[in-house]
C-alpha positions as CSV (number, residue, x, y, z in Angstrom):
1,M,-16.0,-0.2,-36.9
2,S,-13.8,1.5,-39.6
3,Q,-10.3,0.4,-40.4
4,L,-7.4,2.6,-39.3
5,S,-5.1,3.9,-42.0
6,Y,-1.4,3.0,-41.9
7,E,-0.5,6.6,-40.7
8,E,-3.0,6.4,-37.9
9,C,-1.6,3.0,-36.8
10,L,1.9,4.5,-36.8
11,K,0.7,7.5,-34.7
12,I,-0.9,5.1,-32.2
13,Q,2.2,2.9,-32.1
14,I,4.5,6.0,-31.4
15,Y,2.1,7.2,-28.7
16,L,2.1,3.8,-27.0
17,E,5.9,3.5,-27.2
18,D,6.3,7.0,-25.8
19,D,3.8,6.2,-23.0
20,F,5.6,3.0,-22.2
21,K,8.9,4.9,-22.0
22,A,7.4,7.6,-19.9
23,R,6.0,5.0,-17.5
24,A,9.4,3.3,-17.2
25,I,11.1,6.6,-16.5
26,A,8.4,7.4,-13.8
27,R,9.0,4.0,-12.2
28,K,12.8,4.6,-12.1
29,L,12.3,8.1,-10.6
30,H,9.9,6.8,-8.0
31,R,12.4,4.1,-7.0
32,S,15.2,6.7,-6.9
33,N,13.1,9.0,-4.8
34,S,12.2,6.2,-2.4
35,A,15.8,5.2,-2.1
36,I,16.8,8.8,-1.4
37,S,14.0,9.2,1.2
38,N,15.0,6.0,2.9
39,E,18.7,7.1,3.0
40,I,17.7,10.4,4.5
41,K,15.6,8.7,7.2
42,N,18.3,6.1,7.9
43,T,21.1,8.7,8.3
44,G,19.0,10.9,10.5
45,L,19.9,13.8,8.2
46,I,16.6,15.7,8.9
47,E,17.0,15.4,12.7
48,N,20.6,16.5,12.6
49,T,19.7,19.5,10.5
50,M,16.9,20.4,12.9
51,R,19.2,20.2,15.9
52,S,21.7,22.4,14.3
53,L,19.3,25.3,13.6
54,P,19.8,28.3,15.9
55,E,17.4,28.4,18.8
56,Q,17.0,32.1,18.6
57,E,14.9,31.5,15.4
58,G,12.1,30.5,17.8
59,I,12.0,26.9,16.7
60,L,11.1,24.4,19.4
61,L,12.4,20.9,19.1
62,K,10.6,18.1,20.8
63,H,12.4,14.8,21.4
């Protein structure tokens, strides 16, 4: 196996650091989205919105 040059090692290090940062951001976003989804479910926001839609739109609500 050939040795990597210093420049190649730097490129790999930068790639891995960026990948690590991207994964950390993705985890934070996932947690935020889960928290937002749970909040919507807990507050009944979706159900309240559905009930407030005009019936003449032809939307049937089943409870």
